[in-house]
Structure formats: C-alpha cells, structure tokens
N, CA, C and O atoms as CSV, one atom per row, in Angstrom:
chain,resi,resn,atom,element,x,y,z
A,1,MET,N,N,-32.310,-40.272,-11.799
A,1,MET,CA,C,-31.528,-40.366,-10.390
A,1,MET,C,C,-31.899,-38.960,-9.654
A,1,MET,O,O,-31.894,-37.807,-10.085
A,2,HIS,N,N,-32.267,-39.573,-8.210
A,2,HIS,CA,C,-33.133,-38.789,-7.358
A,2,HIS,C,C,-32.221,-38.135,-6.504
A,2,HIS,O,O,-31.843,-38.914,-5.630
A,3,ILE,N,N,-31.789,-37.175,-6.422
A,3,ILE,CA,C,-30.776,-35.903,-5.883
A,3,ILE,C,C,-31.605,-34.852,-5.144
A,3,ILE,O,O,-32.264,-34.102,-5.864
A,4,ASP,N,N,-31.681,-34.667,-3.740
A,4,ASP,CA,C,-32.650,-33.448,-3.039
A,4,ASP,C,C,-31.991,-32.615,-3.458
A,4,ASP,O,O,-32.670,-31.950,-4.240
A,5,SER,N,N,-30.621,-32.107,-3.353
A,5,SER,CA,C,-30.120,-30.653,-3.513
A,5,SER,C,C,-29.626,-30.279,-4.818
A,5,SER,O,O,-28.742,-30.934,-5.372
A,6,THR,N,N,-30.443,-28.706,-5.614
A,6,THR,CA,C,-30.258,-28.883,-6.703
A,6,THR,C,C,-28.548,-28.577,-6.836
A,6,THR,O,O,-27.947,-28.850,-7.875
A,7,GLY,N,N,-28.103,-28.183,-6.051
A,7,GLY,CA,C,-26.203,-27.849,-6.069
A,7,GLY,C,C,-25.770,-28.929,-6.389
A,7,GLY,O,O,-24.839,-29.095,-7.178
A,8,ASN,N,N,-26.555,-30.034,-5.665
A,8,ASN,CA,C,-25.709,-31.421,-5.871
A,8,ASN,C,C,-25.766,-32.131,-6.949
A,8,ASN,O,O,-24.912,-32.966,-7.246
A,9,TYR,N,N,-27.101,-31.779,-7.852
A,9,TYR,CA,C,-27.460,-32.253,-8.879
A,9,TYR,C,C,-26.959,-31.770,-9.867
A,9,TYR,O,O,-26.928,-32.499,-10.858
A,10,ILE,N,N,-26.256,-30.076,-10.003
A,10,ILE,CA,C,-25.738,-29.487,-10.750
A,10,ILE,C,C,-24.155,-30.145,-10.877
A,10,ILE,O,O,-23.554,-30.411,-11.918
A,11,GLU,N,N,-23.815,-30.269,-9.848
A,11,GLU,CA,C,-22.329,-31.063,-9.570
A,11,GLU,C,C,-22.565,-32.470,-10.171
A,11,GLU,O,O,-21.543,-32.955,-10.657
A,12,PHE,N,N,-23.511,-33.122,-10.236
A,12,PHE,CA,C,-23.829,-34.776,-10.657
A,12,PHE,C,C,-23.811,-34.616,-12.185
A,12,PHE,O,O,-23.396,-35.508,-12.924
A,13,LEU,N,N,-24.257,-33.495,-12.599
A,13,LEU,CA,C,-24.205,-33.197,-14.613
A,13,LEU,C,C,-22.886,-33.067,-14.716
A,13,LEU,O,O,-22.303,-33.697,-15.598
A,14,SER,N,N,-22.218,-32.277,-13.887
A,14,SER,CA,C,-20.681,-31.755,-14.330
A,14,SER,C,C,-19.779,-32.943,-14.585
A,14,SER,O,O,-18.974,-33.268,-15.457
A,15,SER,N,N,-20.268,-33.476,-13.415
A,15,SER,CA,C,-19.420,-35.078,-13.525
A,15,SER,C,C,-19.637,-36.152,-14.825
A,15,SER,O,O,-18.975,-37.114,-15.215
A,16,LYS,N,N,-20.887,-35.517,-15.301
A,16,LYS,CA,C,-21.128,-36.562,-16.418
A,16,LYS,C,C,-20.913,-36.124,-17.671
A,16,LYS,O,O,-21.233,-36.620,-18.751
A,17,GLY,N,N,-20.162,-34.851,-17.323
A,17,GLY,CA,C,-19.868,-34.288,-18.755
A,17,GLY,C,C,-20.879,-33.157,-19.408
A,17,GLY,O,O,-20.855,-32.568,-20.489
A,18,ILE,N,N,-21.651,-33.118,-18.439
A,18,ILE,CA,C,-22.597,-31.749,-18.756
A,18,ILE,C,C,-22.358,-30.262,-17.796
A,18,ILE,O,O,-22.653,-29.965,-16.638
A,19,HIS,N,N,-21.715,-29.573,-18.853
A,19,HIS,CA,C,-21.294,-28.484,-17.786
A,19,HIS,C,C,-21.921,-27.242,-18.048
A,19,HIS,O,O,-21.676,-26.585,-19.060
A,20,LEU,N,N,-22.805,-26.863,-17.076
A,20,LEU,CA,C,-24.100,-25.451,-17.229
A,20,LEU,C,C,-22.804,-24.322,-16.870
A,20,LEU,O,O,-21.839,-24.446,-16.116
A,21,THR,N,N,-23.305,-23.005,-17.893
A,21,THR,CA,C,-22.467,-22.220,-17.315
A,21,THR,C,C,-22.844,-21.293,-16.236
A,21,THR,O,O,-23.949,-21.581,-15.776
A,22,GLU,N,N,-22.147,-20.020,-15.543
A,22,GLU,CA,C,-22.601,-19.595,-14.440
A,22,GLU,C,C,-24.114,-18.821,-14.823
A,22,GLU,O,O,-25.006,-18.638,-13.995
A,23,ASN,N,N,-24.177,-18.415,-16.281
A,23,ASN,CA,C,-25.421,-17.818,-16.814
A,23,ASN,C,C,-26.858,-19.133,-16.534
A,23,ASN,O,O,-27.950,-18.849,-16.043
A,24,HIS,N,N,-26.602,-19.963,-16.815
A,24,HIS,CA,C,-27.264,-21.044,-16.934
A,24,HIS,C,C,-27.778,-21.149,-15.255
A,24,HIS,O,O,-28.936,-20.912,-14.911
A,25,ILE,N,N,-26.652,-21.558,-14.287
A,25,ILE,CA,C,-26.482,-21.517,-13.190
A,25,ILE,C,C,-27.727,-20.777,-12.487
A,25,ILE,O,O,-28.643,-21.215,-11.791
A,26,ALA,N,N,-27.428,-19.575,-12.907
A,26,ALA,CA,C,-28.120,-18.527,-11.662
A,26,ALA,C,C,-29.418,-18.475,-12.614
A,26,ALA,O,O,-30.401,-18.151,-11.947
A,27,PHE,N,N,-29.676,-18.665,-13.784
A,27,PHE,CA,C,-31.179,-18.693,-14.464
A,27,PHE,C,C,-31.915,-19.898,-13.655
A,27,PHE,O,O,-33.074,-19.716,-13.282
A,28,ILE,N,N,-31.113,-21.389,-13.321
A,28,ILE,CA,C,-31.930,-22.214,-12.493
A,28,ILE,C,C,-32.479,-21.822,-11.344
A,28,ILE,O,O,-33.486,-22.350,-10.871
A,29,TYR,N,N,-31.762,-20.731,-10.743
A,29,TYR,CA,C,-31.817,-20.482,-9.387
A,29,TYR,C,C,-32.854,-19.456,-9.301
A,29,TYR,O,O,-33.639,-19.297,-8.366
A,30,PHE,N,N,-32.756,-18.658,-10.575
A,30,PHE,CA,C,-33.901,-17.841,-10.783
A,30,PHE,C,C,-35.242,-18.476,-10.806
A,30,PHE,O,O,-36.283,-18.178,-10.220
A,31,GLY,N,N,-35.025,-19.181,-11.419
A,31,GLY,CA,C,-36.901,-19.734,-11.560
A,31,GLY,C,C,-37.164,-20.686,-10.649
A,31,GLY,O,O,-38.279,-21.198,-10.555
A,32,LYS,N,N,-36.285,-20.964,-9.993
A,32,LYS,CA,C,-36.749,-21.883,-8.763
A,32,LYS,C,C,-37.364,-20.730,-7.683
A,32,LYS,O,O,-38.511,-21.011,-7.336
A,33,LYS,N,N,-36.995,-19.883,-7.275
A,33,LYS,CA,C,-37.283,-18.946,-6.583
A,33,LYS,C,C,-38.562,-18.061,-7.441
A,33,LYS,O,O,-39.537,-17.557,-6.884
A,34,TYR,N,N,-38.378,-18.038,-8.379
A,34,TYR,CA,C,-39.624,-17.183,-9.331
A,34,TYR,C,C,-41.099,-18.090,-9.406
A,34,TYR,O,O,-42.267,-17.704,-9.345
A,35,THR,N,N,-40.573,-19.318,-9.548
A,35,THR,CA,C,-41.986,-20.351,-9.480
A,35,THR,C,C,-42.143,-20.984,-7.913
A,35,THR,O,O,-43.059,-21.779,-7.702
A,36,ASP,N,N,-41.130,-20.566,-6.725
A,36,ASP,CA,C,-41.221,-21.025,-5.520
A,36,ASP,C,C,-41.240,-22.678,-5.722
A,36,ASP,O,O,-42.218,-23.285,-5.287
A,37,SER,N,N,-40.412,-23.243,-6.229
A,37,SER,CA,C,-40.585,-24.530,-6.375
A,37,SER,C,C,-39.419,-25.387,-5.596
A,37,SER,O,O,-38.272,-25.021,-5.339
A,38,ASP,N,N,-40.029,-26.578,-5.313
A,38,ASP,CA,C,-38.908,-27.400,-4.549
A,38,ASP,C,C,-37.979,-27.766,-5.368
A,38,ASP,O,O,-38.115,-28.003,-6.568
A,39,GLU,N,N,-36.843,-27.828,-4.620
A,39,GLU,CA,C,-35.331,-28.423,-5.664
A,39,GLU,C,C,-35.612,-29.687,-6.002
A,39,GLU,O,O,-34.968,-29.936,-7.022
A,40,GLU,N,N,-36.299,-30.690,-5.639
A,40,GLU,CA,C,-36.436,-31.952,-6.423
A,40,GLU,C,C,-37.349,-31.703,-7.528
A,40,GLU,O,O,-37.135,-32.440,-8.490
A,41,VAL,N,N,-38.323,-30.864,-7.670
A,41,VAL,CA,C,-38.746,-30.667,-8.684
A,41,VAL,C,C,-38.339,-29.512,-9.750
A,41,VAL,O,O,-38.795,-29.379,-10.885
A,42,VAL,N,N,-37.143,-28.524,-8.945
A,42,VAL,CA,C,-36.013,-28.269,-10.327
A,42,VAL,C,C,-35.179,-29.103,-10.792
A,42,VAL,O,O,-34.606,-28.878,-11.858
A,43,ASN,N,N,-35.022,-29.909,-10.273
A,43,ASN,CA,C,-33.964,-30.711,-10.612
A,43,ASN,C,C,-34.636,-31.891,-11.745
A,43,ASN,O,O,-33.920,-32.447,-12.577
A,44,VAL,N,N,-35.763,-32.093,-11.648
A,44,VAL,CA,C,-36.476,-32.980,-12.651
A,44,VAL,C,C,-36.775,-32.007,-13.767
A,44,VAL,O,O,-36.712,-32.524,-14.883
A,45,ALA,N,N,-37.093,-30.688,-13.737
A,45,ALA,CA,C,-37.192,-29.589,-14.887
A,45,ALA,C,C,-35.938,-29.569,-15.534
A,45,ALA,O,O,-35.775,-29.673,-16.750
A,46,ILE,N,N,-34.812,-29.395,-14.443
A,46,ILE,CA,C,-33.397,-29.031,-15.622
A,46,ILE,C,C,-33.359,-30.493,-16.600
A,46,ILE,O,O,-33.156,-30.451,-17.814
A,47,GLU,N,N,-33.640,-32.027,-15.680
A,47,GLU,CA,C,-33.299,-32.913,-16.502
A,47,GLU,C,C,-34.027,-33.111,-17.677
A,47,GLU,O,O,-33.506,-33.492,-18.725
A,48,THR,N,N,-35.718,-32.760,-17.478
A,48,THR,CA,C,-36.423,-32.888,-18.677
A,48,THR,C,C,-36.293,-32.031,-19.837
A,48,THR,O,O,-36.735,-32.452,-20.906
A,49,THR,N,N,-35.600,-30.576,-19.766
A,49,THR,CA,C,-34.895,-29.644,-20.532
A,49,THR,C,C,-33.904,-30.133,-21.094
A,49,THR,O,O,-33.903,-30.182,-22.324
A,50,LEU,N,N,-32.972,-30.547,-20.466
A,50,LEU,CA,C,-32.091,-31.097,-20.882
A,50,LEU,C,C,-32.008,-32.383,-22.144
A,50,LEU,O,O,-31.256,-32.628,-23.088
A,51,LYS,N,N,-33.224,-32.998,-21.550
A,51,LYS,CA,C,-33.491,-34.408,-22.635
A,51,LYS,C,C,-34.221,-33.849,-23.696
A,51,LYS,O,O,-34.051,-34.255,-24.846
A,52,VAL,N,N,-35.114,-32.851,-23.388
A,52,VAL,CA,C,-35.790,-32.573,-24.680
A,52,VAL,C,C,-34.982,-31.321,-25.633
A,52,VAL,O,O,-35.150,-31.265,-26.851
A,53,GLN,N,N,-34.054,-30.302,-24.856
A,53,GLN,CA,C,-33.992,-29.285,-25.667
A,53,GLN,C,C,-32.611,-29.662,-26.132
A,53,GLN,O,O,-32.180,-29.057,-27.114
A,54,VAL,N,N,-31.877,-30.557,-25.576
A,54,VAL,CA,C,-30.536,-30.948,-25.676
A,54,VAL,C,C,-29.591,-30.453,-25.298
A,54,VAL,O,O,-28.489,-30.992,-25.401
A,55,LYS,N,N,-29.828,-29.027,-24.638
A,55,LYS,CA,C,-28.950,-28.137,-24.076
A,55,LYS,C,C,-29.756,-27.477,-23.150
A,55,LYS,O,O,-30.938,-27.772,-22.974
A,56,PHE,N,N,-29.300,-26.798,-22.689
A,56,PHE,CA,C,-30.313,-25.836,-21.171
A,56,PHE,C,C,-30.759,-24.898,-21.624
A,56,PHE,O,O,-30.000,-23.929,-21.610
A,57,GLU,N,N,-31.951,-24.712,-22.150
A,57,GLU,CA,C,-32.761,-23.703,-22.742
A,57,GLU,C,C,-33.523,-23.030,-21.652
A,57,GLU,O,O,-34.543,-23.536,-21.186
A,58,GLY,N,N,-33.067,-21.971,-21.271
A,58,GLY,CA,C,-33.841,-21.138,-19.924
A,58,GLY,C,C,-35.405,-21.058,-20.335
A,58,GLY,O,O,-36.208,-21.669,-19.630
A,59,SER,N,N,-35.781,-20.452,-21.258
A,59,SER,CA,C,-37.309,-20.150,-21.300
A,59,SER,C,C,-38.360,-21.450,-21.279
A,59,SER,O,O,-39.538,-21.452,-20.923
A,60,TYR,N,N,-37.437,-22.699,-21.843
A,60,TYR,CA,C,-38.369,-23.758,-21.742
A,60,TYR,C,C,-38.231,-24.151,-20.646
A,60,TYR,O,O,-39.282,-24.701,-20.318
A,61,TYR,N,N,-37.252,-24.200,-19.580
A,61,TYR,CA,C,-36.759,-24.689,-18.035
A,61,TYR,C,C,-37.946,-23.675,-17.109
A,61,TYR,O,O,-38.452,-24.079,-16.062
A,62,ILE,N,N,-38.263,-22.267,-17.747
A,62,ILE,CA,C,-39.023,-21.555,-16.609
A,62,ILE,C,C,-40.731,-21.869,-17.279
A,62,ILE,O,O,-41.669,-21.924,-16.484
A,63,ALA,N,N,-40.884,-21.991,-18.276
A,63,ALA,CA,C,-42.240,-22.902,-18.443
A,63,ALA,C,C,-42.751,-24.002,-17.950
A,63,ALA,O,O,-43.785,-24.112,-17.291
A,64,LEU,N,N,-41.828,-25.021,-18.359
A,64,LEU,CA,C,-42.054,-26.031,-17.628
A,64,LEU,C,C,-41.974,-26.260,-16.018
A,64,LEU,O,O,-42.620,-27.150,-15.465
A,65,LEU,N,N,-41.194,-25.448,-15.389
A,65,LEU,CA,C,-41.589,-25.157,-13.984
A,65,LEU,C,C,-42.807,-24.283,-13.622
A,65,LEU,O,O,-43.264,-24.394,-12.485
A,66,GLU,N,N,-43.327,-23.490,-14.425
A,66,GLU,CA,C,-44.705,-22.619,-14.344
A,66,GLU,C,C,-46.033,-23.780,-14.857
A,66,GLU,O,O,-47.178,-23.696,-14.413
A,67,THR,N,N,-45.653,-24.658,-15.698
A,67,THR,CA,C,-46.919,-25.716,-15.828
A,67,THR,C,C,-46.634,-26.207,-14.616
A,67,THR,O,O,-47.589,-26.123,-13.844
A,68,MET,N,N,-45.775,-26.636,-14.218
A,68,MET,CA,C,-45.778,-27.875,-13.274
A,68,MET,C,C,-46.407,-27.272,-11.635
A,68,MET,O,O,-46.979,-27.851,-10.711
A,69,LYS,N,N,-46.083,-26.222,-11.792
A,69,LYS,CA,C,-46.478,-25.542,-10.417
A,69,LYS,C,C,-48.307,-25.082,-10.388
A,69,LYS,O,O,-49.073,-24.926,-9.437
A,70,GLN,N,N,-48.493,-24.984,-11.708
A,70,GLN,CA,C,-49.982,-24.571,-12.146
A,70,GLN,C,C,-50.820,-25.989,-11.815
A,70,GLN,O,O,-52.002,-26.056,-11.479
A,71,ALA,N,N,-49.836,-27.165,-12.012
A,71,ALA,CA,C,-50.671,-28.814,-11.865
A,71,ALA,C,C,-50.371,-28.895,-10.575
A,71,ALA,O,O,-50.666,-30.033,-10.212
A,72,GLY,N,N,-49.886,-28.205,-9.592
A,72,GLY,CA,C,-49.693,-28.422,-8.339
A,72,GLY,C,C,-48.678,-29.485,-7.913
A,72,GLY,O,O,-48.708,-30.056,-6.823
A,73,VAL,N,N,-47.844,-29.680,-8.807
A,73,VAL,CA,C,-46.748,-30.745,-8.434
A,73,VAL,C,C,-45.873,-30.117,-7.672
A,73,VAL,O,O,-45.506,-28.991,-8.007
A,74,GLU,N,N,-45.323,-30.790,-6.381
A,74,GLU,CA,C,-44.770,-30.462,-5.412
A,74,GLU,C,C,-43.479,-31.333,-4.737
A,74,GLU,O,O,-43.052,-31.094,-3.607
A,75,ASN,N,N,-42.995,-32.268,-5.528
A,75,ASN,CA,C,-42.322,-33.562,-5.066
A,75,ASN,C,C,-41.540,-34.021,-6.346
A,75,ASN,O,O,-41.973,-33.915,-7.493
A,76,TYR,N,N,-40.419,-34.506,-6.012
A,76,TYR,CA,C,-39.823,-35.206,-7.286
A,76,TYR,C,C,-40.703,-35.899,-7.511
A,76,TYR,O,O,-41.309,-35.288,-8.391
A,77,PHE,N,N,-41.491,-37.252,-7.222
A,77,PHE,CA,C,-42.659,-38.055,-7.831
A,77,PHE,C,C,-43.508,-37.590,-8.335
A,77,PHE,O,O,-44.110,-38.310,-9.132
A,78,GLU,N,N,-43.862,-36.554,-8.194
A,78,GLU,CA,C,-45.309,-36.047,-8.722
A,78,GLU,C,C,-44.628,-35.325,-9.950
A,78,GLU,O,O,-45.198,-35.371,-11.040
A,79,ALA,N,N,-43.239,-34.557,-9.785
A,79,ALA,CA,C,-42.864,-34.110,-10.941
A,79,ALA,C,C,-42.455,-35.053,-12.100
A,79,ALA,O,O,-42.503,-34.767,-13.296
A,80,LYS,N,N,-42.053,-36.202,-11.565
A,80,LYS,CA,C,-41.313,-37.545,-12.940
A,80,LYS,C,C,-42.748,-37.988,-13.103
A,80,LYS,O,O,-42.887,-38.648,-14.132
A,81,ARG,N,N,-43.942,-37.818,-12.354
A,81,ARG,CA,C,-45.197,-38.546,-13.158
A,81,ARG,C,C,-45.651,-37.581,-14.030
A,81,ARG,O,O,-46.274,-37.787,-15.071
A,82,PHE,N,N,-45.374,-36.699,-13.646
A,82,PHE,CA,C,-46.038,-35.377,-14.400
A,82,PHE,C,C,-45.352,-35.303,-15.764
A,82,PHE,O,O,-46.066,-35.027,-16.729
A,83,VAL,N,N,-44.079,-35.513,-15.948
A,83,VAL,CA,C,-43.920,-35.524,-17.267
A,83,VAL,C,C,-43.678,-36.767,-17.886
A,83,VAL,O,O,-43.198,-36.816,-19.019
A,84,ARG,N,N,-44.001,-37.886,-17.170
A,84,ARG,CA,C,-44.260,-39.019,-17.862
A,84,ARG,C,C,-45.658,-38.843,-18.603
A,84,ARG,O,O,-45.818,-38.847,-19.824
A,85,LYS,N,N,-46.721,-38.673,-17.545
A,85,LYS,CA,C,-48.153,-38.655,-17.918
A,85,LYS,C,C,-48.302,-37.832,-19.192
A,85,LYS,O,O,-48.920,-38.389,-20.099
A,86,ASN,N,N,-47.832,-36.573,-19.421
A,86,ASN,CA,C,-47.743,-35.753,-20.094
A,86,ASN,C,C,-46.859,-35.729,-21.445
A,86,ASN,O,O,-46.827,-34.961,-22.407
A,87,ARG,N,N,-46.269,-36.714,-21.155
A,87,ARG,CA,C,-45.271,-37.101,-22.599
A,87,ARG,C,C,-44.784,-36.006,-22.619
A,87,ARG,O,O,-45.203,-35.490,-23.655
A,88,ILE,N,N,-44.191,-35.367,-22.144
A,88,ILE,CA,C,-42.681,-34.109,-22.160
A,88,ILE,C,C,-41.917,-34.770,-23.029
A,88,ILE,O,O,-41.928,-34.464,-24.221
A,89,VAL,N,N,-41.078,-35.864,-22.497
A,89,VAL,CA,C,-40.255,-36.515,-22.992
A,89,VAL,C,C,-40.314,-37.843,-24.146
A,89,VAL,O,O,-39.742,-38.916,-23.955
A,90,PRO,N,N,-40.792,-37.647,-24.860
A,90,PRO,CA,C,-40.780,-38.702,-26.355
A,90,PRO,C,C,-40.271,-39.982,-25.941
A,90,PRO,O,O,-39.208,-39.781,-25.353
A,91,LYS,N,N,-40.546,-41.198,-25.982
A,91,LYS,CA,C,-40.374,-42.313,-26.108
A,91,LYS,C,C,-39.899,-42.785,-27.624
A,91,LYS,O,O,-40.718,-43.119,-28.480
A,92,THR,N,N,-38.671,-42.769,-27.810
A,92,THR,CA,C,-37.989,-43.201,-29.266
A,92,THR,C,C,-37.535,-44.194,-29.394
A,92,THR,O,O,-36.466,-44.615,-28.950
A,93,LEU,N,N,-38.803,-45.024,-30.439
A,93,LEU,CA,C,-38.204,-46.355,-30.470
A,93,LEU,C,C,-37.213,-46.375,-31.879
A,93,LEU,O,O,-37.253,-45.803,-32.969
A,94,HIS,N,N,-36.168,-47.515,-31.118
A,94,HIS,CA,C,-34.941,-47.157,-32.459
A,94,HIS,C,C,-35.169,-48.452,-33.153
A,94,HIS,O,O,-35.042,-49.511,-32.538
A,95,LYS,N,N,-35.514,-48.410,-34.458
A,95,LYS,CA,C,-35.861,-49.816,-34.775
A,95,LYS,C,C,-34.632,-49.628,-36.490
A,95,LYS,O,O,-34.433,-48.559,-37.066
A,96,GLU,N,N,-34.222,-50.567,-36.772
A,96,GLU,CA,C,-33.552,-50.897,-37.458
A,96,GLU,C,C,-34.334,-50.492,-38.853
A,96,GLU,O,O,-35.510,-50.846,-38.943
A,97,LYS,N,N,-33.824,-49.876,-39.780
A,97,LYS,CA,C,-35.049,-49.722,-41.313
A,97,LYS,C,C,-34.341,-50.830,-41.933
A,97,LYS,O,O,-33.157,-51.143,-42.057
A,98,GLN,N,N,-35.888,-51.504,-42.413
A,98,GLN,CA,C,-35.505,-52.792,-43.126
A,98,GLN,C,C,-35.422,-52.543,-44.711
A,98,GLN,O,O,-36.123,-51.772,-45.366
A,99,PRO,N,N,-34.471,-53.321,-45.132
A,99,PRO,CA,C,-33.976,-52.873,-46.434
A,99,PRO,C,C,-35.527,-53.062,-47.515
A,99,PRO,O,O,-36.268,-54.043,-47.446
A,100,GLN,N,N,-35.722,-51.959,-48.391
A,100,GLN,CA,C,-36.707,-52.289,-49.239
A,100,GLN,C,C,-36.426,-52.999,-50.567
A,100,GLN,O,O,-35.379,-52.710,-51.145
A,101,ASN,N,N,-37.179,-53.817,-51.057
A,101,ASN,CA,C,-36.984,-54.656,-52.292
A,101,ASN,C,C,-37.261,-53.396,-53.241
A,101,ASN,O,O,-38.139,-52.540,-53.132
A,102,SER,N,N,-35.972,-53.575,-54.473
A,102,SER,CA,C,-36.377,-52.247,-55.478
A,102,SER,C,C,-36.334,-53.590,-56.883
A,102,SER,O,O,-35.648,-54.567,-57.185
A,103,ILE,N,N,-37.346,-52.962,-57.318
A,103,ILE,CA,C,-37.559,-53.595,-58.647
A,103,ILE,C,C,-36.794,-53.390,-59.989
A,103,ILE,O,O,-37.129,-54.018,-60.993
C-alpha cells in the first residue's frame, strides 16, 4: 500500500493489528534522519523489515535503509523495485506435500 507519510503508515499498521512500541517509532524516525531518506522509502523499509523479520528489527531496518541509500533509491517506486529486484522478500510457494508411497 502506498502511503506518503510515515506517521500515516504507522497508523495504518496499527489499524491492521501491527503495533509498534514508542521505541520502535523513535528508531524509525532516527533511521529516516540518519540516512536522510524520503518517507516513502522509509515506509517500504518498514514494510520489508516486518515481512522478512516478522517483527520490527531496528538493525535490519537501518541496514536496509543504508543499502537503498547507497543504491540511489529515492522514492516509493524505486524502493519497491529495489526490494523486488534484489529478492529481499522471498516468494514462498505453498504447495501441499504429496503423499509418498511407502512399501
């Protein structure tokens, strides 16, 4: 989902049952300032961190922001392309296990 403001994105996550602590939120804004990243890029980094780590992991989030910054990622579409191109979020195929014949 494309939301411009990081504050609005955090509220959106909360409405979906993903509650970030005050420390997480402070760290999100620290990372934004530290890497001088656009809010849309920050939002993609938050989303990706939650998908890959299944929780908010600050060091992963910062590393992702730094990597995107070094790659010249400047907006939402570039950030989504970067994540997809680098296969940061794995595509898991859910297949039913086929019963094996036992002899």
